[in-house]
N, C-alpha and C positions, 0 to 999 in steps of 0.2 A: 424636413427640407424647406428652406426659404424659397419663396417665389419671387423675391426681389432680385433684379438684375444688378450685379455688382460691376460698376464701371469706374470706381474711384480707387485710389491707392494702388498698391502693388498687386497685380493680377498674375499669378504664376503662368496661366495659359498663354499670356502675351509674350512671355519669354520663349515659349515654344513656337509661337507664330514667327518671332524673329529668327528662331532656329530654322524653320522651314524656308524662310526667305534666303538665308545665307546658303543653305544646301542647294536650292535651285540655282543661285548665281554661280556657285562653285562648279556644279555639274556642267553648266553651260560653258564656262571658260576652260574646263579641264578636258574637253573633247578634242581629240587629235584628228585634224583633217585627213591625215595620211591613211587612217584606218577606214575611210569611207570612199568607196568606188563611185558612189552616186552623190552628186551635189545636193539633190533634193533631200536625200536621206540625212545628209550632214546638217542641212538647214533645219530639219525637223527635230534633230537632237539638241538644237540650240534654244529650245523653248524655255530653258531655265532662266534666261535673262529677264523674264517677267517677274522674277523675284525682286528686282529693283522696284517694280510697281507695288509689290507687297510692302516693301520698306516705306514707300511714299504714303500708302494708306495708313499704315501703323503709326508713322510719324505724325501725320495729320491728326489722327485720333488722340494720341498721347499729348502732343504739344497743345492742341486746342483745349483739351481737358484741363491741363495744368493752368493754362492762361485763364480759362473761365472760372476755375475754382479759386484763383488768386487775384482776380482783377480788382477787388476792393482793397487789396493789400497796399499799404503806403509804399512798400518796397517792391512793387510789381515789376518795374523795369529792371532794377538792380539785380533782384533775385533771378529773374529769367535769364538775362544775358550773362550773368556771372556763371550760372550753371551750364549754359550752352558752351561758353568759352572753355570752361574747365573740362567739359566732356569731349569736345571736338578738336580744339586747337592743338593741344600738346602732340598727339600722334600725327595729326594732319601735317603740321609744320615740320615735324621731325622727318617724315618721309619726303616732303617737298624739298627741304634743305639738303638732305642726303643726295637726292637725285640731281638737284641743281649743281652741287659741288662735284658730283661724278662727271657731269657733262663738261664742266669747266676745267677740272684738274686731272681726271683720269682719261676721259675720252678726248679732252683738249679740243673741244669744238664749240667755242663761244659764238662763232658766227652762225651756228645752227639755231640759236635762240633769238630769232628775229620775228617781228610782226606778230602774227597770231600764235607762233610757236614760242614766244617770249614767256619766261617764267613769271613775269609780272602778272599774268592772268591767274597763275596758281597762287601767288602770294596774296592776291586780292579776292580769292574764292570766286573767280569768274572763268575758269577754263571752259565751262559749258557755253559761255557767250562766245569765246574765241572759236570753239568748234562750230557753233551756229553761223558765225560770220564767215568762217572759212569753208563751211559745209564739208568738213572732213575732220578726222581725228588729228591730234597734234603730233608733231614730230620733234622729239626731244632726245631722250637717252636710248641707246641701243641695249643697255643693261637693265634699266628699270623702266617699267611701264606705268604711267600715272593716268592714262586716259579714262580709267574707270572712276576717277574722282569727280567727274562731271556731275554725278548724282549727289555727292556731298555738297557740291557748290549750289545745286538747286535748293537743297534743304536750307543752307545758310541764307540764301536769298529770300526764301520763305520766312525765315526768322526775322528778317529785317522789317517787313511790312505787316505781317500777320498779327503780331502783338498789338499794333496800333488799331487795327480793325476790331480785334476782339475786345480791346479795352473800351471802345466808345460806341460800337454798334450794338443795339439791343439784340439779345440772344435769338429772338425769333427772326429778325432780319439777317442775322449771321447765318442761320440755317438756310434761309431762302437764297442768300448770296452763294452758299456752297452748291446748292442745286443748279443755280445759273452757271457757275463755273464748270460743273460737271457736264452740263448740256452743251457748253461752248467748246469743249476740248477738241472734238473731232474737226469742227469747223475751223478752229484756229490752226490746226495742223495742215488741213487742206489749203488754207490761205497762205501759210508759210511755204508750202510746196510750190504753190503758184508763183510766189515772189521769186523763189530760188530757180524755178524752171525745171523741176524734176519731182517725181513721185517718191514718197518715203525717204525724204532727204535727211541727212544728218542734222540739219538745222531744225526740222520739225521734231526731231528726237531729243534735242538737248536744250533748246530755248526754254526758259522757265515757264512762260505763259502757255507753252504747248503741253506741259506736263502737270498743270494745276488740277486736272480732273482727279488724279490719284490722291493728292493732298487734300483736295476739297471733299472727296468722298469720306475719308477718315474724319475730317473736321465736322462734316454733317452728322456723322454717327455720334460724335462726342456731344454736339449741341442738341441733337434730337433726343438723346437719352436724358439730358439734364432738363429739357423742356417737358419730358414725359410723353412725347409724341409716339414712341415705339412701344412703351410698356403695355398699353391697353389695346393694341391692335389684336383682333381675334386671329388665332392660328398664326401668330407672328413667326414662330419657329419653323412651321411648315412653309410659309411664304419665303423665309430666308433660305430654306433648303432648295425650294424651287428656283429661286434666283441664282443660287450657287451652281446648281446642276445645269440650268439652261445657259447661263453665261459661260460655264465651263465647256459645254458642247460647242458653242460658237467660237470660243478661243481655240479649241482643237481644230475646228474647220479652218481657221486662219493659218495655223501651222501646216496643215495638210495641203491646202489649196493656194496659199500665198497670203502674206500679211497685208492687211488693210489698215487705214488710219483709225478705224473704229476699235481696233484691238486694245488700245490703251484705255479707252473708256470702258470697254468690256471687262478688262482686267481690274479696273478700279471697282466696278460693281461686284465682280467675282470675289475679290479679296475683302471687300466691305461685308459681304454676306458671310464669308468665313470668319471674319473678326467678330461679327455679331453673334454667330453661332457659338464661338468660344466663351461668350459671356453668359451662356445658359446656366441658370442656377442649379439645374439638375446635374449632379456630378457624374451621372451615367451617360450624358450626352456624348455622342461619338466625337464631335469636333473638339469639345473640351478635353476629353480623355486623351485624344491624340496629341493635342498641343500641351498637355501637362506631362507628356513623356519626359523622363529625366534626361535622356540624351539630347532631345531637341532643346530643352531648357538650358542644358549645359552649353550647347553651341550658341544659343541666344545670348548667353552671358558674354561670350568672347566674339560675338558677331562683328563688332567694329574692327577689331584687329584682323579677323579672318577676311573681311571684305577688303581692307586696305592692302594686305600683304599678298593675297592669292594671285592677283593680276600683276602687281608690282614685280613679283619674282618669276613672271612667266618665262623669261629667258633662261633662268636656272632650272626651272622644272622641266622644260623641254630638252635642255642639253644634258642635264644629269640623269633624268629618268626617261624622257620621251625617245631620244635617239637610240640608247641601248635597247629599249623595248622594240622599237621599229626594226632594228637590225637583227633581232633575235629570232625573227620569223615565227613568233608565237601566233596563235589564232587571234584574230582581231579583237574578239570579245574578251579574251584573257588579257591581251596586251593593254587594251583600253582600261579594263578594270584595275590592273596593276598600276597604271599611270595615275588614275584617279586617286587610288589609295596612297601612292607615294607623294603626289603633289599635295593632297590633303594633309598628310602627315607633316610635311615640311611647313605648310602654311599654319597648321595648328601649333607647332612648336614656336614659331615666330609670334603668333598671337598670344600664347601664354607668357612668353618673355616680355612682350609689349605690355601685357596686363600688369605684370609684377613691377616692371621698371618705369613705365610711363603712365599708364592709365589709372591704376589703383591709387597711387599717391595723390593724383589730382582729384580723384573721386572722393577721397576723404575730405578734401576742402569743399567739394560740391555739396556734401551732406550737411554742411553748416549753413547752407543757403536754401533750406527747404521752403516750398511755397506754403502760404497760410492754408 
């Protein structure tokens, strides 16, 4: 067994990490409020939305790693942006255009698309900015819901400035910058709440500078491994486990006792510890074995389509499956479970169709632009 930490190339366990992230998000959005008599209990079941934070950490790790390993490449800029465009744009613009046309020609409500609710924000990958300025989610189509695309917008904004920083900042200073950004996350969210005049505002949830701690945590891990900072730490795996468990307990306390702005930084550290543990060269390591599970890796492969479609089709899932189940007087646990399975099944079918017709054809072009 090799003692070297593998952090380059395709790492199967990271597909499973992506699978965990999408499972968490789907479970959060597939909870039916009608099945919960207590508002607090319903709130506690919504913990799955922190799967978005796991996506941020994983994205920071992978993107920063790709950029660091290719920053001496003469085609650094072209390769990176070509690959990102081919991966993100086709499906994103497909669903945005479909929803925009639905509002204009099926719902026939062009007057609804004004100001912060204008589709200009979606076409420019800035709906999260509109949400932050409005301090609310956007109002567009009654049929299709695109509010969850705020997280994709943050990642696209990250791609705009981060390659420049990685290209020219020495790796040691890049790692230090990441630590600074992590430490600033909670303070920036409090500052944003102060400007807005309310605690836990939508603004502090969707503005990109308020969510940099997750992206920076993954980026730090990528840089620190390439610098060799983590490899020689005594008991590094036990320290990672302690960080994972301790931040996990604090996160649970947030969901039980009420969310605080520290939650997002805690989740960044929690998922960074998980990500590091999956890189353990020991194939018997629990985190690695869990994340190399075939089902999770399978979901990870289709996670982009699953994420895009699961909330977009919320109207259909609730009307096709939710209403009949609520009217059937089934036990809440059975009804909720059946709804999750039905909504997941519909989302999975759409994601597979998207993979075949939209994503995979463009991914073939992406493979021709491999980083050095």
